[in-house]
C-alpha positions in Angstrom: 43.0 46.1 16.9 39.4 45.5 15.8 39.1 49.1 14.5 40.3 50.4 11.1 44.1 50.7 11.2 46.3 52.0 8.4 49.5 50.2 7.6 51.4 53.1 9.1 49.4 52.8 12.4 50.1 49.0 12.5 53.8 49.7 11.9 53.8 52.2 14.8 52.0 49.8 17.0 54.5 47.1 16.1 57.4 49.4 16.9 55.9 50.4 20.2 55.3 46.7 21.2 58.9 45.9 20.4 60.1 48.9 22.4 58.0 48.0 25.5 58.2 44.2 25.5 61.0 43.1 23.2 60.7 40.8 20.2 57.1 40.0 19.2 56.2 36.3 19.4 54.9 34.5 16.3 51.3 34.7 17.5 51.6 38.5 17.8 53.1 38.8 14.4 50.3 36.7 13.0 47.8 39.0 14.6 49.4 42.1 13.1 49.4 40.4 9.7 45.7 39.7 10.0 45.0 43.4 10.8 47.1 44.5 7.8 45.4 42.0 5.5 41.9 43.0 6.6 42.6 46.7 5.8 44.1 45.7 2.4 40.9 43.6 1.7 38.8 46.6 2.5 40.8 48.9 0.3 40.4 46.4 -2.6 36.6 46.1 -2.1 36.9 42.5 -1.1 34.1 41.3 1.1 35.4 37.7 1.6 38.7 35.9 1.0 38.9 32.2 1.6 41.8 29.8 0.9 41.0 26.2 0.5 42.5 23.2 -1.3 44.9 25.2 -3.5 42.2 27.8 -4.4 41.4 31.3 -3.3 37.7 32.4 -3.3 37.4 36.2 -3.5 34.0 37.8 -3.2 33.8 41.5 -4.0 31.7 43.9 -2.0 32.0 46.7 -4.7 32.0 45.1 -8.1 31.7 48.5 -9.7 35.4 49.0 -8.7 36.5 46.3 -11.0 38.2 47.1 -14.3 35.9 44.7 -16.2 38.0 44.8 -19.4 41.2 43.8 -17.5 39.3 41.1 -15.6 37.6 39.7 -18.6 40.9 39.6 -20.5 42.5 37.7 -17.6 39.6 35.3 -17.4 39.8 34.7 -21.2 43.6 34.2 -21.1 43.6 31.8 -18.1 40.2 30.0 -17.9 41.9 26.9 -16.4 43.1 29.0 -13.4 40.4 31.7 -13.0 36.6 31.6 -12.9 34.0 34.3 -12.0 30.6 33.2 -10.8 27.3 35.2 -11.0 27.5 36.2 -7.3 30.8 38.1 -7.9 33.0 35.4 -6.5 36.3 34.9 -8.3 38.0 31.5 -7.9 41.8 31.4 -8.4 44.0 28.4 -8.6 47.0 29.3 -6.5 50.6 28.1 -6.9 52.0 25.9 -4.2 53.6 28.0 -1.5 54.8 27.0 1.9 53.1 29.8 3.7 49.4 30.7 3.7 50.4 34.3 3.9 52.4 33.9 0.7 49.3 32.5 -1.0 47.3 35.5 0.2 49.9 37.9 -1.1 49.9 36.3 -4.5 46.1 36.5 -4.7 45.9 40.1 -3.6 48.7 41.2 -6.0 46.7 39.7 -8.8 43.4 41.3 -7.7 45.2 44.7 -7.6 45.7 44.5 -11.4 42.0 44.8 -12.1 40.7 47.0 -9.2 40.1 50.7 -9.8 41.4 53.2 -7.3 43.2 50.8 -5.0 
């Protein structure tokens, strides 16, 4: 699972695991979610994603893939919630959600709005 797996490959793996061993335990589902998320981060050009104290810190590996006009408009519209630092790290204030995975999903959906060629 450490290699690059497409969402389709992960779905096939999940199906095969269920066929062979029955329902996947929560730990196994969490591992599959990590694999899916890592591939999505790679596709979005994100080098690092960290959730801490109600914030997401997103560091971009490929800042040239950002739609700067869209990002700047969003930063201007919501300066209380978003901030971009000189090292290409974007800080998001996230809504309260029960699940960390729900917070990750909210963050990545927002990032998708200003990344080229996702």
